[in-house]
C-alpha positions as CSV (number, residue, x, y, z in Angstrom):
1,M,-14.4,-16.1,19.7
2,K,-15.8,-14.8,16.4
3,R,-13.1,-12.1,16.3
4,L,-10.3,-14.6,16.8
5,F,-11.6,-16.7,13.9
6,F,-11.6,-13.7,11.6
7,A,-8.2,-12.6,12.8
8,V,-6.7,-16.1,12.0
9,L,-8.5,-16.1,8.6
10,M,-7.0,-12.7,7.7
11,L,-3.5,-14.0,8.6
12,A,-4.0,-16.9,6.2
13,T,-5.5,-14.8,3.4
14,P,-3.0,-13.8,0.7
15,A,-2.6,-10.0,0.3
16,F,-3.2,-9.7,-3.4
17,S,-3.9,-5.9,-3.2
18,Q,-0.2,-5.1,-3.1
19,S,2.2,-5.3,-6.1
20,A,3.6,-8.6,-7.1
21,M,7.2,-9.3,-6.3
22,T,9.8,-8.7,-9.0
23,A,12.1,-11.5,-10.0
24,A,14.9,-9.9,-8.0
25,E,12.7,-9.6,-4.9
26,F,11.5,-13.2,-5.3
27,E,15.1,-14.5,-5.8
28,A,16.3,-12.6,-2.7
29,Y,13.5,-14.1,-0.6
30,V,13.7,-17.7,-1.7
31,S,17.3,-18.4,-2.5
32,G,18.6,-21.3,-0.4
33,K,15.3,-21.9,1.3
34,T,12.8,-24.7,1.4
35,L,9.3,-23.4,1.7
36,F,6.1,-25.2,2.6
37,F,2.8,-24.0,1.1
38,A,-0.9,-24.5,1.9
39,T,-4.2,-23.6,0.2
40,Q,-7.6,-23.2,1.9
41,G,-6.1,-24.4,5.2
42,T,-4.7,-27.6,3.7
43,R,-1.0,-28.4,3.2
44,Y,-0.3,-28.3,-0.5
45,G,3.4,-28.8,-1.3
46,V,7.0,-27.9,-0.6
47,E,9.6,-26.3,-2.9
48,Q,13.4,-26.1,-2.5
49,Y,15.1,-23.1,-4.1
50,L,18.5,-24.1,-5.4
51,P,21.3,-22.1,-7.0
52,D,20.9,-20.8,-10.6
53,R,17.1,-20.5,-10.3
54,R,16.7,-24.3,-10.1
55,V,13.9,-25.8,-7.9
56,R,12.8,-29.1,-6.5
57,W,9.0,-29.5,-5.9
58,S,6.9,-32.1,-4.1
59,F,3.2,-32.4,-3.3
60,L,4.4,-33.9,0.0
61,D,4.1,-37.4,-1.3
62,G,7.9,-38.1,-1.5
63,Q,7.9,-37.7,-5.3
64,C,10.0,-34.7,-6.3
65,K,10.2,-32.9,-9.6
66,E,13.3,-30.9,-10.7
67,G,12.7,-27.6,-12.5
68,I,13.7,-24.0,-13.1
69,W,12.1,-20.7,-12.6
70,Y,12.3,-17.4,-14.6
71,E,10.5,-14.1,-14.8
72,E,8.1,-13.4,-17.7
73,A,5.8,-10.4,-18.1
74,G,6.0,-9.7,-14.4
75,Q,5.2,-13.2,-13.3
76,I,7.4,-16.0,-11.9
77,C,7.2,-19.0,-14.2
78,F,8.2,-22.6,-13.5
79,I,9.1,-25.4,-15.9
80,Y,9.4,-28.9,-14.4
81,E,11.0,-32.0,-15.9
82,D,7.6,-33.7,-16.5
83,T,5.7,-30.6,-17.5
84,P,7.3,-28.6,-20.3
85,A,4.6,-25.9,-20.4
86,P,5.4,-23.0,-18.0
87,Q,3.3,-22.5,-14.9
88,C,3.2,-18.8,-14.0
89,W,2.4,-17.3,-10.7
90,S,2.3,-13.9,-9.1
91,F,4.0,-13.8,-5.7
92,Y,3.4,-11.4,-2.9
93,K,5.4,-10.8,0.3
94,G,3.4,-10.2,3.5
95,R,4.2,-10.2,7.2
96,N,3.6,-13.9,7.4
97,G,5.7,-14.9,4.3
98,L,4.8,-15.5,0.7
99,S,1.5,-15.8,-0.9
100,A,1.0,-16.7,-4.6
101,R,-1.7,-16.8,-7.2
102,F,-1.6,-19.2,-10.2
103,E,-2.1,-17.0,-13.2
104,D,-2.6,-19.7,-15.9
105,E,-6.3,-20.3,-15.1
106,T,-9.4,-18.2,-14.2
107,N,-9.8,-18.2,-10.4
108,G,-6.3,-19.7,-10.1
109,T,-5.1,-21.6,-7.2
110,E,-3.9,-19.4,-4.3
111,L,-1.1,-20.6,-2.0
112,Y,0.5,-19.2,1.1
113,E,3.7,-20.0,2.9
114,I,3.3,-22.0,6.1
115,E,5.8,-22.9,8.8
116,A,7.9,-26.0,8.1
117,T,7.6,-27.1,11.8
118,G,11.1,-28.7,11.6
119,E,10.1,-30.9,8.7
120,D,12.6,-31.6,5.9
121,M,11.7,-32.0,2.3
122,L,11.4,-35.8,1.5
123,C,12.4,-37.0,-1.9
124,L,12.3,-40.8,-2.4
125,G,14.4,-42.3,-5.1
126,P,13.1,-43.3,-8.5
127,E,10.7,-46.2,-8.7
128,V,12.6,-49.3,-9.5
129,G,11.0,-52.2,-11.4
130,V,11.6,-55.9,-10.8
C-alpha cells in the first residue's frame, strides 16, 4: 500500500528537473485545448487556449478572465484583462501532461494538468446590477 501511495504521488509531482518548454513547444501542445489544473491534490483552475495566443482563465468559479500569453526570457507569461502585470511561468511536459511553476515569487505555485473528466469550461455572463 505504501508503494502505491508513493507511485501516485510521483505521477502528480511536476518534473522540474527537465528543461522548460519553449514558446513553440508550449503553443503546439496547448493550441485549441482547454486544460484543467490542480495544485497539491486540489483542483485549481481551467484555461482555454484560443487562436493568436489568446486565453480564457477561470478559478472554476464561473468567472472568466480574458488574456494573452507570450514568451519572455524563456518563460511563458500571461496578461489578463484585470491584471496588467505579467504572470510568468515555466512549463514542463511529462508523460501525464503539463506541469508549471510560477516564477514571479519565491517558492512559486506549482500546477499540474489533470483530466477534465468530460467537464466543460463554465463562464457565466457579467454581473448585472438592478
